[in-house]
N, C-alpha and C positions, 0 to 999 in steps of 0.2 A: 460464439464459435467454440469456446472451450467446452461447453456442455456436450458437444458432439464427440469429443475425444474420450476414450477410456483412459484411466490413469496410467496404465503401462504405455499405451500409444503416445500419450502426452509426454511422458518422461523420455521416451525414445526420440520424439521430435525435438524436445528441448536439448537433448544431448548432441544433436546434429546441427545446432545453430551456428557453431563456429565455421562450418564448412561452406557457408553461403556468403554471397556478397550483399551488402546493404547500402542504403543511402547514407548511413552513418559510418561507413568504413574508415573515414578520416577523422572521426570523432564528432561529438556534439558538445556545444557549450551550454552550460546550465548553472544557475545559482538561484536558490530560493530567495524570493523577494519579500517573503512573509506577507503577501497580499491577502491571503486567505481564500483565494479563488478555489483551491482544491479542498478547502475545509468548510465551505459554505455552499449554498445553492441547492441543487437537486439532491434529494435524500439518497442515501446509499448505505452500504454495510462496510464498516471498518473492522475487519476481523482482528481480534486481540488474542494472541496466543497466551497460554498459561504463564510462560516466563515473562511476557510483557506486563501482565497484571501485577506480579510481584515487584518488578522494576519500577513501574509507574507509581504504585502505592508507596514504595520507599522514597522515591523522588519527591512526591507530594507530602510525605510524612503523614500518610493516612493508614489506618488499618485496612487490610485487603477487603474486609467485609464492608467498610464504609465506601471504598472505591466502587465495589460491585453494586451496592445499593443505590448510590447516587449517580453514577456515570456510565454504567454498563447494563446490557440486557443479554439474556441467554441467546446464543447464536451457534447453531450446529453443536460442536463439541466443546465450545468455550463461550466467548462473549463477543459482542460488538459494542462500539462506543455509541452512546445515546446522542441524539441530535435534538435541537429545539424545534419548534413548529415550522420554522423557516428553512430547515435543513442544515443549520449551523452546528458543527461539532461542539459538544459541550466544553471541550478543552480549548476552543479558539476564542480569544478575546480580542479587543481592539488592538492591543499591543502585539498580538501574535499567538502562537500556540504555547499554552502553559506547560506542555510536556515535550516540547520540541527535542531536547537532548535524549529523551527516552521514548519517543513516539514509536508506534508499532511499525513493523516492517512494511506493511502496505503503504504507510505514509512516507517512510524514509526512502522508498524506491520510486515514488512519483517524481517525474512523469515517465520514468523508464519502465512502463508497463507494456506487456506484450501487445495489447490491443492498440496502444498509442504508437507503437513502432512497426506495425504490420506493413505500413506503406508510407511513402513521403507525403501523400495526401492526408492521411490520418495525423501524421506528425505536424503538418502545417495547421490542421484544424485545432489541435491541442495548443500549438504555439500562439494562436489568436486568443486563447483563454488564459495562458500562463506567461506572464511577463518575464519570468526567469529564464525561459528558453531563449538561447542566443546570447546570453551574457554569462559572465563569471568564468569558472574553470572549464577546461576541456576534458570530457570523458572519452576515453578510448573505446573502440569497438568492444574490446575485451571487458572493460569496466561496465559498459552498458549491458552486455549480455549477461554478466554476472548478476546485475541487479534484476534483470528479467527473470533469470533462473531463481533467484532468491524469492521474488514475489510469487512465482509459480509454485515453488516448494510450499509456501504458506497456503496457497489455494489448495494444493494437493493434500496437505495435512488435514485441512478442514473437510475435504471431500472424503478422504479415506476413513476418517473417524466420525463423520456426521451421522452415521447410523447407530453409533454407540449411544447408550443412554447418557443424558446430560448428568454430570455430577457436580455438586457445589463444592466449594472450598471448605 
């Protein structure tokens, strides 16, 4: 659905989110269970912003060049985290995410993504896949919408600059 919106139209739409009523008006309970369901399975792109790369490299005590070479691949104007042949993020291990405290925005805002919150039906579908939904802390409507906006900002940044020539570090 997002591909049909222009960036300005999408920004305007996102700015009007507060004016609507949602199934989560009274809040949503969520706490990550470190199950890895969102880190494994179907392949996808985990967009990593330039600031994320420096933060992750510092956290792992790696030179940025090592992080890029071993764990990332060029994607749009920055990078995406590599996955193994089964779709598992290279940072996910049996004990959980190696970079959890500094994970990219796309990871830290899951499951509060626009496509998951479009309807109660979609949210229930995601709830069957994510055991953390319905447990833990309550997130208010405002907090949920802030995470949706944050994730959408990341998507917009990648779209706005995706036509620029890729530059290495």
